[in-house]
C-alpha positions in Angstrom: -16.8 -15.6 24.7 -17.3 -11.7 25.4 -15.7 -9.4 22.0 -12.6 -9.0 23.6 -11.7 -12.0 24.4 -10.9 -12.7 20.6 -7.4 -12.9 19.6 -5.3 -9.9 19.7 -2.1 -9.4 17.9 0.5 -7.6 19.8 0.6 -4.9 17.5 -3.0 -4.6 18.2 -2.3 -4.8 21.9 0.4 -1.8 20.8 -2.3 0.4 19.6 -4.9 -0.5 22.4 -1.8 0.7 24.9 -1.8 4.2 23.2 -5.2 4.8 23.4 -4.8 3.7 27.4 -2.1 5.8 28.0 -3.0 8.6 26.1 -6.5 8.8 25.5 -8.8 9.8 22.6 -6.7 10.0 19.6 -7.2 10.1 16.1 -5.1 8.0 14.2 -2.6 10.7 13.1 -2.6 11.2 16.8 -1.9 7.0 17.6 0.8 7.1 14.9 2.8 10.1 16.3 2.7 8.4 20.0 3.4 5.3 18.3 6.8 6.5 16.1 7.5 8.1 19.3 8.2 4.7 20.9 10.3 3.2 17.7 7.6 1.8 16.1 7.0 3.5 12.2 4.2 2.6 10.7 2.1 3.9 8.4 -1.2 6.0 8.4 -3.0 3.7 6.3 -1.5 0.6 8.9 -2.3 2.6 12.2 -5.6 3.0 11.0 -6.5 -0.4 9.7 -5.4 -1.8 13.6 -7.6 0.4 14.4 -10.5 -0.6 12.7 -10.0 -4.2 13.4 -9.5 -3.5 17.0 -12.8 -1.7 16.7 -14.4 -4.8 15.0 -13.7 -6.7 17.8 -15.5 -3.8 20.1 -12.4 -3.1 22.5 -12.4 0.5 20.4 -15.0 2.7 19.4 -14.8 6.1 17.5 -16.3 9.2 17.2 -17.1 10.2 13.0 -19.3 13.8 14.0 -15.6 16.1 13.2 -13.4 15.9 10.6 -11.3 12.9 11.4 -12.1 10.5 13.9 -11.6 10.1 17.2 -11.1 6.8 18.5 -10.7 5.9 22.5 -10.6 2.2 24.0 -14.1 1.1 24.8 -12.4 -1.9 27.6 -10.1 -1.0 30.4 -6.5 -2.3 30.8 -7.9 -3.7 33.8 -11.0 -5.2 32.5 -9.2 -6.5 29.7 -6.5 -8.4 31.8 -9.1 -9.8 33.7 -11.2 -11.5 31.1 -7.7 -12.7 30.1 -6.7 -14.2 33.3 -9.9 -15.6 34.3 -10.0 -17.4 30.7 -6.5 -18.7 30.9 -7.5 -20.0 34.4 -10.4 -22.1 33.0 -8.3 -23.3 30.3 -5.2 -24.9 31.9 -7.3 -25.6 34.5 -7.2 -25.7 38.4 -9.1 -22.4 38.6 -7.9 -18.8 40.4 -5.6 -20.5 43.1 -3.2 -22.4 41.3 -2.6 -19.6 38.6 -2.4 -16.6 41.5 0.1 -18.8 43.3 2.4 -19.4 40.1 2.3 -15.6 39.9 3.3 -15.0 43.3 6.0 -18.0 44.2 9.8 -17.8 43.5 9.0 -14.0 42.8 10.7 -11.2 45.1 8.2 -8.0 46.2 8.8 -5.2 47.7 7.7 -4.2 51.0 4.8 -1.7 49.4 3.9 -4.9 46.8 3.3 -7.1 49.9 1.0 -4.5 51.4 -0.5 -3.8 48.3 -1.5 -7.9 47.6 -2.4 -7.8 51.3 -4.9 -5.2 51.3 -6.5 -6.9 47.8 -6.8 -9.8 50.0 -8.3 -8.2 52.8 -11.1 -6.2 50.3 -12.1 -9.7 49.0 -12.3 -11.6 52.3 -14.4 -8.3 53.6 -16.7 -8.3 50.2 -17.0 -11.9 51.1 -18.0 -11.5 54.9 -20.9 -8.3 53.8 -22.0 -10.7 50.8 -22.9 -13.5 53.6 -24.2 -10.6 56.3 -26.6 -9.3 53.5 -27.3 -12.7 52.5 -26.3 -12.8 49.2 -25.0 -16.0 47.2 -22.0 -15.6 45.3 -21.6 -17.4 41.8 -20.4 -20.9 42.4 -16.4 -21.1 41.5 -14.2 -23.4 40.4 -13.0 -26.3 42.9 -10.0 -24.3 44.5 -10.7 -20.8 42.6 -11.8 -17.6 44.4 -14.2 -15.0 43.7 -12.8 -11.8 41.8 -13.2 -8.9 43.7 -15.4 -6.1 41.3 -14.2 -3.4 40.0 -17.1 -1.3 39.2 
């Protein structure tokens, strides 16, 4: 299991979201950003969460200056993708049933529908390129579709 798939508490996720939203930050800066959201935590508490995230390899720090500067070591999209893949595998049935449950019964704006169609078109075009170039793709679970790479 990738290091980022370790259990992440909601509080750790709030700290990680702060780094995603505000970029490289010191403990004090993370604390101030969280306070602006109404989360008042002691400096040492924020520091503990950052060090936990670092142990889980979700955060890196630069210790060259006077204060540690922390940065997210994983993107929001990568973490979300890992958790979705894990959920699809654990629940079973693959990606298609998971995607169906995400879209069925929901209302989408025309722009959202257009974006979903664009994403599916991109997946289809990538698969066609792979077939044309003779590339083999990783065998998916029954009912699953291959995720587009966002490298």
